[in-house]
C-alpha positions in Angstrom: 5.8 4.9 -24.3 8.8 5.4 -22.1 9.8 2.5 -19.8 11.0 3.6 -16.4 12.5 1.2 -13.9 10.1 2.5 -11.3 6.8 4.2 -11.7 6.7 7.4 -9.7 3.5 9.2 -8.8 4.5 11.5 -5.9 3.6 14.7 -7.8 0.2 13.3 -8.9 -0.7 12.1 -5.4 0.0 15.5 -3.9 -2.1 17.2 -6.6 -5.0 14.8 -6.2 -4.9 14.5 -2.4 -8.7 14.2 -2.2 -8.6 10.9 -4.0 -5.7 9.5 -1.9 -6.0 7.9 1.5 -3.4 6.6 3.9 -4.2 3.2 5.4 -1.7 1.7 7.9 0.9 4.2 6.7 0.5 3.3 3.1 -0.8 5.8 0.5 -3.6 4.4 -1.7 -4.9 6.3 -4.8 -7.3 5.4 -7.5 -5.7 5.6 -11.0 -7.4 6.9 -14.1 -6.8 6.7 -17.8 -4.1 9.3 -17.6 -1.9 7.4 -15.1 -2.9 3.8 -15.6 0.6 3.0 -17.0 2.0 3.6 -13.5 0.5 0.2 -12.5 2.1 -1.8 -15.3 5.2 -3.1 -13.4 3.2 -4.1 -10.4 0.5 -5.8 -12.5 3.1 -7.8 -14.5 4.1 -9.5 -11.2 0.8 -11.2 -11.3 0.1 -11.2 -15.1 3.4 -11.8 -16.8 1.7 -12.3 -20.2 1.2 -8.5 -20.3 4.4 -7.9 -22.2 3.6 -4.5 -23.6 2.7 -1.5 -21.5 0.5 0.1 -24.2 -1.5 -3.2 -24.5 -2.0 -3.2 -20.7 -3.3 0.4 -20.8 -5.6 -0.4 -23.7 -7.0 -3.5 -21.9 -7.7 -1.5 -18.7 -9.4 1.2 -20.8 -11.7 -1.5 -22.3 -12.3 -3.0 -18.8 -13.2 0.4 -17.4 -16.1 0.6 -19.8 -17.3 -2.5 -18.0 -16.9 -0.9 -14.5 -13.3 -2.0 -13.8 -11.4 0.3 -11.4 -7.7 0.4 -10.5 -6.2 1.5 -7.2 -2.5 1.6 -6.4 -0.4 1.5 -3.2 2.7 3.6 -3.1 6.0 3.2 -1.3 7.5 6.2 0.6 9.3 7.3 -2.5 6.1 7.5 -4.5 6.6 4.4 -6.5 3.7 2.1 -7.2 4.3 -1.0 -5.1 1.0 -2.8 -5.5 -2.2 -2.6 -7.4 -5.8 -3.9 -7.1 -8.3 -4.0 -10.0 -11.9 -4.5 -9.1 -15.5 -4.0 -10.3 -18.9 -3.6 -8.8 -21.1 -6.6 -9.5 -24.6 -7.9 -8.6 -25.5 -11.6 -9.0 -27.9 -14.0 -7.4 -25.5 -15.8 -5.1 -23.9 -12.7 -3.5 -26.1 -9.7 -4.3 -24.3 -6.4 -4.7 -20.5 -6.8 -4.1 -17.1 -5.8 -5.2 -15.1 -8.4 -7.1 -11.3 -8.1 -7.1 -10.0 -9.2 -10.5 -6.4 -8.5 -9.8 -4.3 -7.9 -6.6 -0.6 -7.8 -7.3 2.5 -6.6 -5.4 6.0 -6.1 -6.8 8.2 -8.9 -5.4 10.5 -6.3 -3.8 7.6 -4.7 -1.9 5.9 -7.9 -0.6 5.3 -8.3 3.2 5.3 -4.6 3.7 1.6 -4.1 4.1 0.7 -2.9 0.6 -1.7 -5.7 -0.3 -3.4 -5.5 3.2 -3.8 -1.8 2.7 -5.4 -2.3 -0.7 -7.8 -4.9 0.7 -8.8 -2.5 3.4 -9.3 0.3 0.8 -11.5 -2.1 -1.2 -13.5 -3.1 1.9 -14.1 0.6 2.7 -15.2 1.3 -0.9 -17.6 -1.7 -0.7 -19.2 -0.4 2.5 -19.4 3.1 1.0 -21.3 1.7 -2.0 -23.6 -0.4 0.2 -22.3 -3.7 -1.0 -22.8 -6.9 0.9 -19.2 -7.9 0.7 -16.0 -8.4 -1.4 -15.2 -11.5 -3.5 -12.1 -12.7 -5.3 -10.6 -15.8 -6.9 -7.0 -16.8 -6.2 -4.8 -19.3 -8.0 -4.3 -22.5 -6.1 -0.5 -22.3 -5.8 -0.6 -18.8 -4.3 -0.2 -19.8 -0.7 1.1 -16.5 0.6 -1.9 -14.8 -1.0 -4.3 -17.3 0.6 -2.7 -16.6 4.1 -3.3 -12.9 3.5 -6.9 -13.4 2.5 -7.7 -15.7 5.4 -6.0 -13.3 7.9 -8.0 -10.4 6.4 -11.3 -12.2 7.1 -12.0 -13.9 3.8 -13.4 -17.4 3.8 -13.3 -20.1 1.1 -17.0 -20.8 0.3 -16.6 -22.5 -3.1 -14.2 -23.7 -5.8 -14.0 -21.8 -9.1 -14.1 -23.9 -12.3 -13.4 -22.7 -15.8 -13.2 -24.0 -19.3 -11.0 -22.4 -22.0 -11.8 -22.5 -25.7 
């Protein structure tokens, strides 16, 4: 697969205008199997272990079978600046909700409103689906992300524990 220094989607966004929305001056569009690769560079900012674009696209394809969805925020030139991956879940503690697995912005695009716009888009989607809310986990050293979540109305109701085998 060809590696481009920037992922450009301006033509696709204009063709698929019904699936695109502008929030706070930022264009947000949901990506599908055909254009998932556009999100690779932005996702690598959060997930540097994703060293191969093809493997990333394959992993997203598998996750989509489990309900994973991917939305992207575009800069004025049509380049993907940030991405959010999420899924609809229902469990006993939160009921029906959207869970954000991944929220990542290119370092050069940070503090420009892309992540805030993506969070707003996910909030709107949760309301549209009749969800009770939106949940996410965030790594403990990601203080800028924590400030964003708190300023966007998120609270810290619990700690997340994990065990790796």
